[in-house]
C-alpha positions as CSV (number, residue, x, y, z in Angstrom):
1,X,-9.9,35.0,16.0
2,X,-8.2,35.1,12.6
3,X,-5.1,33.6,14.2
4,X,-7.2,30.8,15.7
5,X,-8.7,30.0,12.3
6,X,-5.3,30.1,10.6
7,X,-3.8,27.5,13.0
8,X,-6.3,24.7,12.3
9,X,-6.1,25.5,8.6
10,X,-2.3,25.0,8.7
11,X,-2.7,21.9,10.7
12,X,-5.2,20.5,8.2
13,X,-2.8,21.5,5.4
14,X,0.0,19.5,7.0
15,X,-2.3,16.6,7.8
16,X,-3.4,16.3,4.2
17,X,0.2,16.1,3.1
18,X,1.2,13.2,5.4
19,X,-1.4,10.4,5.4
20,X,-3.5,11.2,2.4
21,X,-3.3,10.9,-1.4
22,X,0.1,12.7,-1.4
23,X,1.7,9.9,0.6
24,X,0.1,7.3,-1.6
25,X,1.5,9.0,-4.6
26,X,4.9,9.3,-3.1
27,X,5.1,5.6,-2.2
28,X,3.7,4.7,-5.6
29,X,6.2,6.9,-7.4
30,X,9.1,5.2,-5.5
31,X,7.7,1.7,-6.1
32,X,6.8,2.1,-9.8
33,X,10.0,4.0,-10.8
34,X,12.3,1.5,-9.0
35,X,10.3,-1.5,-10.4
36,X,10.8,0.0,-13.9
37,X,14.5,0.5,-13.2
38,X,14.9,-3.1,-12.0
39,X,13.1,-4.5,-15.1
40,X,15.3,-2.5,-17.5
41,X,18.4,-3.3,-15.5
42,X,17.7,-7.0,-15.8
43,X,17.5,-6.6,-19.5
44,X,20.5,-4.3,-19.9
45,X,22.8,-5.4,-17.1
46,X,21.7,-8.9,-16.3
47,X,24.3,-10.8,-18.3
48,X,23.7,-13.8,-20.5
49,X,22.6,-16.5,-18.0
50,X,19.2,-17.9,-17.2
51,X,16.4,-15.5,-16.2
52,X,16.8,-16.2,-12.5
53,X,20.6,-15.6,-12.9
54,X,20.0,-12.3,-14.8
55,X,17.5,-11.1,-12.1
56,X,20.0,-11.9,-9.3
57,X,22.9,-10.2,-11.0
58,X,20.8,-7.1,-11.9
59,X,19.4,-6.8,-8.4
60,X,22.8,-7.0,-6.9
61,X,24.2,-4.4,-9.2
62,X,21.2,-2.2,-8.6
63,X,21.2,-2.4,-4.8
64,X,23.0,0.9,-4.1
65,X,20.8,2.8,-6.5
66,X,17.6,1.4,-5.0
67,X,18.8,2.3,-1.5
68,X,19.9,5.8,-2.6
69,X,16.6,6.5,-4.4
70,X,14.5,5.3,-1.4
71,X,16.6,7.4,1.0
72,X,16.4,10.4,-1.3
73,X,12.7,10.1,-1.6
74,X,12.2,9.6,2.1
75,X,14.4,12.6,3.1
76,X,12.7,14.8,0.5
77,X,9.3,13.9,1.7
78,X,10.2,14.4,5.3
79,X,11.8,17.8,4.7
80,X,8.9,19.0,2.6
81,X,6.4,17.9,5.3
82,X,7.8,20.4,7.8
83,X,8.3,23.3,5.4
84,X,5.7,26.1,5.8
85,X,4.5,26.0,2.2
86,X,1.2,24.9,0.7
87,X,0.6,21.2,0.1
88,X,0.4,21.7,-3.6
89,X,3.8,23.3,-3.7
90,X,5.2,20.4,-1.6
91,X,3.6,17.9,-4.0
92,X,5.1,19.5,-7.1
93,X,8.5,19.8,-5.4
94,X,8.4,16.1,-4.5
95,X,7.4,15.2,-8.0
96,X,10.4,17.2,-9.3
97,X,12.8,15.4,-7.0
98,X,11.4,11.9,-8.0
99,X,11.3,12.9,-11.6
100,X,14.9,14.0,-11.6
101,X,15.9,10.7,-10.0
102,X,13.8,8.7,-12.6
103,X,15.3,10.8,-15.4
104,X,18.8,10.1,-14.3
105,X,18.2,6.4,-13.9
106,X,16.6,6.2,-17.4
107,X,19.4,8.2,-19.0
108,X,22.1,6.1,-17.3
109,X,20.5,2.8,-18.5
110,X,20.2,4.2,-22.1
111,X,23.8,5.2,-21.9
112,X,24.9,1.9,-20.5
113,X,23.1,0.0,-23.2
114,X,25.1,1.9,-25.8
115,X,28.4,2.1,-24.1
116,X,28.6,-0.6,-21.4
117,X,29.2,2.0,-18.7
118,X,27.4,4.8,-16.7
119,X,28.2,8.4,-17.6
120,X,30.3,10.3,-15.1
121,X,30.2,14.0,-14.1
122,X,32.8,14.8,-16.8
123,X,30.6,13.2,-19.5
124,X,27.5,15.1,-18.2
125,X,29.5,18.4,-18.3
126,X,30.7,17.7,-21.8
127,X,27.1,16.9,-22.9
128,X,25.8,20.2,-21.4
129,X,28.6,22.2,-23.1
130,X,27.7,20.7,-26.5
131,X,24.0,20.4,-26.0
132,X,23.1,22.2,-29.2
133,X,24.6,19.6,-31.5
134,X,24.3,16.7,-29.1
135,X,20.5,17.1,-29.0
136,X,20.5,15.7,-32.5
137,X,22.5,12.7,-31.3
138,X,20.1,12.2,-28.3
139,X,17.0,12.4,-30.5
140,X,18.5,10.0,-33.0
141,X,19.5,7.5,-30.4
142,X,16.1,7.7,-28.8
143,X,14.6,6.6,-32.2
144,X,16.1,3.1,-31.6
145,X,13.2,0.7,-30.8
146,X,15.0,-0.6,-27.7
147,X,15.6,3.0,-26.4
148,X,12.0,4.0,-27.1
149,X,10.9,1.0,-25.0
150,X,13.1,2.1,-22.1
151,X,11.9,5.7,-22.3
152,X,8.2,4.6,-22.5
153,X,8.5,2.2,-19.5
154,X,10.0,4.9,-17.3
155,X,7.5,7.5,-18.5
156,X,4.6,5.1,-17.7
157,X,6.1,4.3,-14.3
158,X,6.3,8.0,-13.4
159,X,2.9,8.9,-14.8
160,X,0.7,6.1,-13.4
161,X,1.0,7.0,-9.7
162,X,0.1,10.6,-10.6
163,X,-3.0,9.5,-12.6
164,X,-4.3,7.0,-10.1
165,X,-3.5,8.6,-6.8
166,X,-7.1,9.5,-6.1
167,X,-8.6,6.1,-7.0
168,X,-9.3,3.6,-4.2
169,X,-8.0,0.7,-6.2
170,X,-4.6,2.4,-6.4
171,X,-4.0,1.8,-2.7
172,X,-4.1,-2.0,-3.3
173,X,-1.7,-1.8,-6.3
174,X,0.8,0.4,-4.5
175,X,2.0,-2.1,-2.0
176,X,3.1,-4.8,-4.4
177,X,5.0,-2.3,-6.5
178,X,6.9,-0.9,-3.5
179,X,7.6,-4.5,-2.4
180,X,9.7,-5.2,-5.5
181,X,12.6,-2.8,-4.6
182,X,12.2,-3.6,-0.9
183,X,12.7,-7.3,-1.6
184,X,15.9,-6.4,-3.5
185,X,17.2,-4.5,-0.5
186,X,16.3,-7.4,1.8
187,X,17.7,-10.1,-0.5
188,X,21.0,-8.2,-1.1
189,X,21.6,-6.6,2.2
190,X,23.8,-9.3,3.4
191,X,26.3,-8.4,0.7
192,X,27.0,-5.1,2.4
193,X,28.3,-7.1,5.4
194,X,31.0,-8.8,3.4
195,X,34.4,-7.2,3.5
196,X,35.0,-4.9,0.5
197,X,31.7,-5.8,-1.1
198,X,30.2,-2.4,-0.4
199,X,32.8,-0.7,-2.6
200,X,32.2,-3.2,-5.4
201,X,28.4,-2.6,-5.3
202,X,29.0,1.1,-5.3
203,X,31.0,0.7,-8.4
204,X,27.8,-0.5,-10.2
205,X,25.7,2.5,-9.1
206,X,24.3,5.0,-11.6
207,X,24.2,7.7,-8.9
208,X,27.7,7.1,-7.6
209,X,29.1,7.1,-11.2
210,X,28.4,10.9,-11.3
211,X,30.9,11.5,-8.5
212,X,33.3,8.6,-8.9
213,X,36.8,9.5,-10.2
214,X,37.5,7.7,-13.6
215,X,40.8,6.3,-12.4
216,X,40.3,4.6,-9.0
217,X,43.9,3.4,-9.1
218,X,46.9,5.8,-9.4
219,X,49.6,5.0,-11.8
220,X,52.2,3.3,-9.7
221,X,55.9,3.8,-10.4
222,X,57.9,6.5,-12.1
223,X,56.1,8.4,-14.9
224,X,58.2,8.4,-18.0
225,X,58.6,11.6,-20.1
226,X,56.5,11.5,-23.2
227,X,58.7,11.4,-26.3
228,X,57.2,14.0,-28.7
229,X,58.5,14.1,-32.3
230,X,60.9,16.8,-33.4
231,X,60.9,17.8,-37.0
232,X,63.6,20.0,-38.6
233,X,62.4,22.3,-41.3
234,X,61.5,20.5,-44.5
235,X,63.4,21.4,-47.7
236,X,61.5,23.8,-50.0
237,X,59.1,21.9,-52.1
238,X,59.7,22.2,-55.8
239,X,57.3,21.5,-58.6
240,X,58.3,17.9,-58.6
241,X,57.5,17.4,-54.8
242,X,54.9,14.7,-54.4
243,X,51.3,15.6,-53.7
244,X,49.8,13.9,-50.7
245,X,46.1,13.1,-50.3
246,X,44.9,11.6,-47.0
247,X,41.4,10.2,-46.9
248,X,40.0,9.4,-43.5
249,X,36.9,7.2,-43.5
250,X,34.6,8.0,-40.5
251,X,33.9,5.1,-38.1
252,X,35.3,2.5,-40.5
253,X,36.3,-0.7,-38.9
254,X,39.0,-2.8,-40.5
255,X,37.2,-6.1,-39.8
256,X,34.4,-5.1,-42.2
257,X,36.5,-3.6,-45.0
258,X,38.2,-5.6,-47.7
259,X,41.1,-6.5,-47.8
260,X,41.6,-5.9,-44.1
261,X,38.6,-8.0,-42.9
262,X,39.1,-10.7,-40.3
263,X,37.0,-12.6,-37.7
264,X,33.3,-13.2,-38.2
265,X,32.0,-9.7,-38.6
266,X,29.9,-8.5,-41.6
267,X,31.8,-7.5,-44.7
268,X,31.1,-4.5,-47.0
269,X,31.3,-4.5,-50.8
270,X,34.0,-2.0,-51.7
271,X,35.4,-2.9,-55.1
272,X,37.1,0.4,-55.6
273,X,39.0,0.2,-52.3
274,X,40.0,-3.4,-53.2
275,X,41.3,-2.3,-56.6
276,X,43.3,0.5,-55.0
277,X,44.7,-2.0,-52.4
278,X,46.0,-4.2,-55.1
279,X,48.4,-1.4,-56.1
280,X,49.2,-0.2,-52.6
281,X,51.0,-1.1,-49.5
282,X,48.3,-2.6,-47.2
283,X,48.9,-2.5,-43.4
284,X,46.7,-5.2,-41.9
285,X,47.4,-4.5,-38.2
286,X,47.0,-0.7,-38.0
287,X,45.5,0.9,-34.9
288,X,43.9,4.2,-33.9
289,X,45.2,6.2,-31.0
290,X,41.7,6.7,-29.6
291,X,38.0,6.1,-30.3
292,X,36.8,9.6,-31.0
293,X,37.3,11.6,-34.2
294,X,38.7,14.9,-32.9
295,X,41.2,13.0,-30.8
296,X,42.1,10.5,-33.5
297,X,42.8,13.3,-36.0
298,X,45.5,14.5,-33.6
299,X,47.3,11.1,-33.9
300,X,46.8,11.0,-37.7
301,X,48.0,14.6,-38.4
302,X,50.4,15.3,-35.6
303,X,52.0,12.0,-34.7
304,X,51.2,12.2,-31.0
305,X,48.7,10.6,-28.7
306,X,45.8,13.0,-27.9
307,X,45.0,14.5,-24.5
308,X,43.7,11.5,-22.5
309,X,40.5,13.2,-21.3
310,X,37.1,14.0,-22.9
311,X,37.8,17.7,-23.3
312,X,38.7,18.6,-26.8
313,X,41.7,20.7,-25.8
314,X,43.2,20.1,-29.3
315,X,40.6,22.5,-30.8
316,X,41.5,25.3,-28.4
317,X,44.0,28.0,-29.4
318,X,47.5,26.5,-29.1
319,X,46.0,23.2,-28.0
320,X,48.3,20.8,-30.0
321,X,51.8,20.9,-28.4
322,X,53.6,19.4,-31.4
323,X,54.3,20.2,-35.0
324,X,51.6,18.8,-37.4
325,X,51.9,17.6,-40.9
326,X,49.8,20.3,-42.6
327,X,51.8,23.1,-40.9
328,X,55.2,21.4,-41.7
329,X,54.2,20.9,-45.4
330,X,52.8,24.4,-45.6
331,X,56.0,25.9,-44.4
332,X,57.8,23.9,-47.1
333,X,55.6,25.5,-49.9
334,X,52.7,23.0,-50.1
335,X,49.1,24.2,-50.5
336,X,47.0,22.6,-47.8
337,X,43.2,21.9,-47.5
338,X,41.0,20.1,-45.0
339,X,37.5,19.1,-46.1
340,X,34.8,17.2,-44.3
341,X,31.1,16.6,-45.1
342,X,30.1,17.0,-41.4
343,X,29.4,20.3,-39.7
344,X,32.3,22.3,-38.4
345,X,30.4,23.5,-35.4
346,X,30.6,20.3,-33.4
347,X,33.7,20.3,-31.1
348,X,35.1,23.4,-33.0
349,X,36.6,21.4,-35.8
350,X,37.9,24.6,-37.5
351,X,40.0,25.3,-34.3
352,X,41.6,21.9,-34.6
353,X,42.2,22.4,-38.3
354,X,43.9,25.7,-37.6
355,X,46.0,24.3,-34.9
356,X,47.2,21.5,-37.2
357,X,48.4,24.2,-39.7
358,X,46.0,23.9,-42.6
359,X,45.8,26.8,-45.0
360,X,42.1,26.3,-45.7
361,X,39.1,24.3,-44.3
362,X,35.7,23.4,-45.8
363,X,32.8,22.0,-43.9
364,X,29.2,21.1,-44.3
365,X,28.2,24.7,-43.9
366,X,30.3,25.7,-47.0
367,X,29.5,22.8,-49.3
368,X,26.0,21.7,-48.5
369,X,24.1,23.6,-51.3
370,X,22.3,21.0,-53.5
371,X,23.1,18.0,-51.3
372,X,20.9,16.2,-48.7
373,X,21.9,15.9,-45.1
374,X,22.7,12.6,-43.5
375,X,22.6,11.6,-39.8
376,X,23.2,14.1,-37.0
377,X,25.9,16.2,-38.4
378,X,26.6,14.9,-41.9
379,X,26.0,15.5,-45.5
380,X,25.8,13.5,-48.7
381,X,29.4,12.4,-49.2
382,X,29.0,13.2,-52.9
383,X,29.5,16.9,-52.0
384,X,33.2,16.3,-51.4
385,X,34.6,15.4,-54.9
386,X,33.4,18.6,-56.7
387,X,34.9,20.8,-53.9
388,X,38.2,18.7,-53.9
389,X,38.4,18.9,-57.7
390,X,37.9,22.6,-57.7
391,X,40.7,23.2,-55.2
392,X,43.0,20.6,-56.8
393,X,42.6,22.2,-60.2
394,X,43.2,25.7,-58.9
395,X,46.8,24.8,-58.0
396,X,48.3,22.9,-61.0
397,X,52.0,21.9,-60.8
398,X,52.1,23.0,-57.2
399,X,52.7,20.5,-54.4
400,X,49.5,19.9,-52.5
401,X,48.4,18.2,-49.3
402,X,44.7,17.5,-48.7
403,X,42.9,15.7,-45.9
404,X,39.4,14.5,-46.6
405,X,37.1,13.3,-43.7
406,X,33.9,11.5,-44.6
407,X,30.9,11.3,-42.3
408,X,28.0,9.1,-43.5
409,X,29.4,6.0,-41.8
410,X,28.9,7.6,-38.4
411,X,25.9,6.4,-36.4
412,X,23.0,6.4,-37.3
413,X,24.4,5.3,-40.8
414,X,21.6,7.1,-42.7
415,X,21.4,6.2,-46.3
416,X,20.4,8.9,-48.8
417,X,16.6,9.1,-49.3
418,X,15.9,6.9,-46.3
419,X,15.1,7.3,-42.7
420,X,17.8,6.1,-40.3
421,X,17.2,2.5,-39.3
422,X,15.8,2.0,-35.8
423,X,16.7,-1.7,-35.1
424,X,20.1,-3.3,-34.7
425,X,19.9,-5.5,-37.8
426,X,18.8,-2.6,-39.9
427,X,21.6,-0.3,-38.6
428,X,24.2,-3.0,-39.3
429,X,23.0,-3.4,-42.9
430,X,22.7,0.4,-43.4
431,X,26.3,0.7,-42.2
432,X,27.5,-1.7,-44.9
433,X,25.4,0.1,-47.5
434,X,26.9,3.5,-46.6
435,X,30.4,2.0,-46.7
436,X,29.6,0.9,-50.3
437,X,28.5,4.4,-51.2
438,X,31.6,5.9,-49.6
439,X,33.6,3.5,-51.8
440,X,32.1,5.1,-54.8
441,X,32.9,8.6,-53.5
442,X,36.5,7.5,-52.9
443,X,36.7,6.5,-56.6
444,X,35.5,9.9,-57.7
445,X,38.3,11.5,-55.7
446,X,40.8,9.1,-57.4
447,X,39.2,9.9,-60.8
448,X,39.7,13.7,-60.1
449,X,43.4,13.1,-59.4
450,X,43.9,11.0,-62.5
451,X,42.0,13.5,-64.7
452,X,44.4,16.3,-63.6
453,X,47.4,14.4,-64.9
454,X,49.0,14.4,-61.5
455,X,48.3,10.9,-60.4
456,X,51.9,9.9,-61.3
457,X,53.2,12.3,-58.7
458,X,50.6,11.8,-55.9
459,X,50.8,9.6,-52.8
460,X,47.3,8.6,-51.6
461,X,46.7,7.4,-48.1
462,X,43.4,5.8,-47.0
463,X,42.6,5.0,-43.3
464,X,39.8,5.1,-40.8
465,X,39.7,7.5,-37.8
466,X,38.4,4.6,-35.6
467,X,36.1,1.6,-36.1
468,X,32.5,0.9,-35.0
469,X,30.8,-1.6,-32.7
470,X,27.5,-3.3,-33.2
471,X,27.4,-4.9,-29.8
472,X,29.9,-7.7,-30.4
473,X,31.2,-7.3,-26.9
474,X,28.2,-5.4,-25.4
475,X,28.7,-1.7,-26.0
476,X,27.8,-0.1,-29.3
477,X,29.2,2.7,-31.5
478,X,32.8,3.5,-30.6
479,X,33.6,5.9,-27.8
480,X,33.9,3.3,-25.1
481,X,34.9,0.1,-27.0
482,X,38.5,-1.2,-26.7
483,X,38.0,-4.2,-29.0
484,X,39.2,-4.9,-32.5
485,X,36.0,-3.7,-34.1
486,X,36.9,-0.2,-32.9
487,X,40.6,-0.1,-32.4
488,X,41.8,-1.6,-35.6
489,X,41.5,0.5,-38.7
490,X,42.1,0.1,-42.4
491,X,45.4,1.7,-43.7
492,X,47.0,1.7,-47.1
493,X,49.5,3.8,-49.0
494,X,49.4,4.1,-52.8
495,X,52.5,5.7,-54.3
496,X,51.6,7.0,-57.8
497,X,55.4,7.4,-58.4
498,X,55.9,3.6,-57.8
499,X,58.8,4.2,-55.5
500,X,57.4,2.6,-52.4
501,X,56.8,-1.1,-52.0
502,X,53.4,-2.6,-52.4
503,X,51.8,-5.8,-51.0
504,X,50.7,-6.7,-47.5
505,X,52.4,-5.7,-44.2
506,X,51.4,-7.6,-41.1
507,X,53.6,-5.7,-38.6
508,X,52.1,-3.7,-35.7
509,X,51.3,-0.1,-36.9
510,X,49.5,2.9,-35.6
511,X,48.2,6.3,-36.8
512,X,51.2,7.9,-35.2
513,X,53.3,6.4,-38.0
514,X,51.8,8.7,-40.6
515,X,53.7,11.8,-39.6
516,X,57.2,10.3,-40.0
517,X,56.2,8.4,-43.1
518,X,54.7,11.4,-45.0
519,X,57.4,13.8,-43.8
520,X,59.9,11.4,-45.2
521,X,58.1,11.2,-48.5
522,X,58.1,15.0,-48.7
523,X,61.9,15.0,-48.2
524,X,62.2,15.7,-44.4
525,X,62.9,13.6,-41.4
526,X,61.4,13.2,-37.9
527,X,63.6,12.8,-34.8
528,X,62.1,10.9,-31.9
529,X,58.5,10.6,-31.1
530,X,56.2,7.6,-30.7
531,X,55.7,7.0,-34.4
532,X,57.9,5.2,-36.9
533,X,58.1,5.1,-40.7
534,X,55.5,2.7,-42.0
535,X,58.1,1.3,-44.4
536,X,60.4,0.4,-41.6
537,X,59.9,-3.4,-41.8
538,X,60.2,-3.9,-38.0
539,X,57.0,-2.2,-37.0
540,X,56.2,-1.6,-33.3
541,X,57.0,-3.8,-30.4
542,X,53.9,-2.4,-28.7
543,X,51.2,0.2,-29.3
544,X,48.7,1.7,-26.8
545,X,45.2,2.9,-27.7
546,X,42.5,4.3,-25.5
547,X,38.7,5.0,-25.3
548,X,37.4,8.5,-25.3
549,X,35.7,8.4,-22.0
550,X,38.3,8.8,-19.3
551,X,38.7,5.7,-17.3
552,X,36.4,3.6,-19.5
553,X,39.0,1.5,-21.3
554,X,42.4,1.3,-22.9
555,X,44.4,-1.4,-24.7
556,X,48.0,-2.5,-25.2
557,X,49.0,-4.6,-28.2
558,X,52.1,-6.6,-28.9
559,X,52.7,-8.7,-31.9
560,X,51.3,-11.7,-30.1
561,X,48.8,-10.4,-27.4
562,X,46.2,-7.7,-26.7
563,X,45.5,-6.5,-23.2
564,X,42.2,-4.6,-22.5
565,X,41.9,-2.6,-19.3
566,X,38.8,-0.9,-17.9
567,X,40.1,1.2,-14.9
568,X,36.7,2.3,-13.7
569,X,35.6,-1.3,-13.5
570,X,39.0,-2.7,-12.4
571,X,38.7,-5.2,-15.2
572,X,41.7,-6.6,-17.1
573,X,41.4,-9.0,-20.0
574,X,43.9,-10.5,-22.5
575,X,43.4,-12.0,-25.9
576,X,45.5,-14.1,-28.3
577,X,44.4,-12.4,-31.6
578,X,46.2,-14.9,-33.8
579,X,44.1,-17.8,-32.4
580,X,41.1,-15.7,-31.4
581,X,40.5,-12.7,-33.7
582,X,37.0,-12.2,-32.3
583,X,38.3,-11.7,-28.8
584,X,36.0,-14.3,-27.4
585,X,38.3,-16.0,-24.9
586,X,40.1,-14.2,-22.1
587,X,43.5,-15.6,-21.5
588,X,44.6,-13.2,-18.7
589,X,44.5,-16.2,-16.3
590,X,47.7,-17.4,-17.9
591,X,49.5,-14.6,-16.1
592,X,50.3,-14.0,-12.4
593,X,48.5,-11.3,-10.4
594,X,51.8,-9.4,-10.3
595,X,52.1,-9.5,-14.1
596,X,48.5,-8.4,-14.6
597,X,49.0,-5.5,-12.2
598,X,52.1,-4.3,-14.0
599,X,50.3,-4.4,-17.3
600,X,47.5,-2.2,-15.9
601,X,50.0,0.2,-14.2
602,X,52.0,0.5,-17.4
603,X,48.9,1.7,-19.2
604,X,48.0,4.2,-16.5
605,X,51.6,5.5,-16.5
606,X,51.4,5.9,-20.3
607,X,48.2,8.0,-19.9
608,X,49.7,10.1,-17.2
609,X,52.8,10.8,-19.3
610,X,50.6,12.1,-22.1
611,X,48.6,14.3,-19.7
612,X,51.8,15.8,-18.2
613,X,53.2,16.4,-21.7
614,X,50.1,18.4,-22.7
615,X,49.7,20.2,-19.4
616,X,53.4,21.1,-19.3
617,X,53.4,22.5,-22.8
618,X,50.2,24.5,-22.1
619,X,51.8,25.9,-18.9
620,X,55.0,26.8,-20.8
621,X,53.0,28.5,-23.5
622,X,51.0,30.5,-20.9
623,X,54.1,31.6,-19.1
624,X,55.7,32.8,-22.4
625,X,52.5,34.7,-23.2
626,X,52.7,36.7,-20.0
627,X,56.3,37.8,-20.5
């Protein structure tokens, strides 16, 4: 009898799951989440045309995601319907599946709005491995008004079906909501029948992006060997050897910094940098190696391109397979110091500093007392000059090499005593204001050198690690932007000994050139390698720079042309910077398909040569360690 009672109960339990409020909720969740997704996609991914054109483009680009979400929801609901578990457990399991899908779509659209791309599995893995520090970045980014609106829309879309599932009126509202994504499927289904169109549509999918390899095309042709620099031991540094101070300005774009500014971007007021430039050699066409600080420091300090993947292998033990400037100078008798106003915890900056060969390193954790924080990881830049002065004064009449890295100009550009700006215009103005404050800090460093009496024997270098974007070409910040606002950096060299030429240099230069230049100033020489002395008048015939996200973008520059390649999107652009400094007009159509293909393949071969160089040196080191 108990068995007979249990059977109808189980049947009733299954019946309540399929046609009742649970089904209405499931259909409502699918409809409302996908409607929210399509609304945000129209805003974020719809292009610049009329509203109907934006809707059409966004719906085409969203087709695969709509289909995958509906399939996933349907399969999940069907599987849960036959599982021998209580209806409430099924309900919460389905909510979890739908919530995970909604969360992923919302996160991808937020990421796309900032970077112009969807994050891959590699990006997700990196974020999870650095979640402690990145949580500050995520909370800061979410404070942006546009980001808050996206989050609120998805939250409402997910919550409403749950709140209204038991109300009779909800059944009438559910069908129109579900019709929105279904209309997209019907309207765009014909695209799947066109040859090759399915692959193109899949390339726009937030779900597929998690699994898609960053480089859909292999580097065709023979991969050249990467030419790493070789540096014979420097001569012992006597008391008359020049001091070298390298100031790296975080996220500082040349186009906004006098006297490097060009194009139509906003300008900062930096009178101290301008005054320094008037007595320096100013390199107006200098480029970073990559758009991420830890990677860019490798190019600045070690004269090689960084490892072309997100992983910060340069911070791991033995992770830099080339001699670096601090180690070379230290072996010659220099005292060496690295100091930054940001935390050392993020991406293991002390590991990179040790690999570069610095004698000592100071970070936010050691210098923060008495100073306010700024942004996610930073500190009032004013904490740097006292620490620098103390170290500088502790080693009088001894050759010294110091590298100083600022932080306040990193997103969210938080000014002291103020909350970080939440709107685009406010952030742009805050960035200029913080640059002006950084200019004052730079002058305090110069004052400390002059007060020591050693300015006449000190070479001062000022550059940026990379630039910053405010949406001039869509993406914001820097990690996935290949345009001038991020790739071109300020660079000047002031020789207090007055032995090096001053004035403006318009030749093509790169951070890689600092190693041979500064080794030469210290009395040594560099053989081979991708860099060349900044005071070699010829400059480079070509330089290559890349974005931090693998497969996102890279660029090749010649004295007359800039090529921008996005492998994951199979997009290749070209710009005549002399005629078009804002990179507004793509001139790639002037070149044949074969020429464009070769340009793209050359960049992929370059990336692969760097990867093999790092991997080969790592394998060699591991083999030696086991002997």
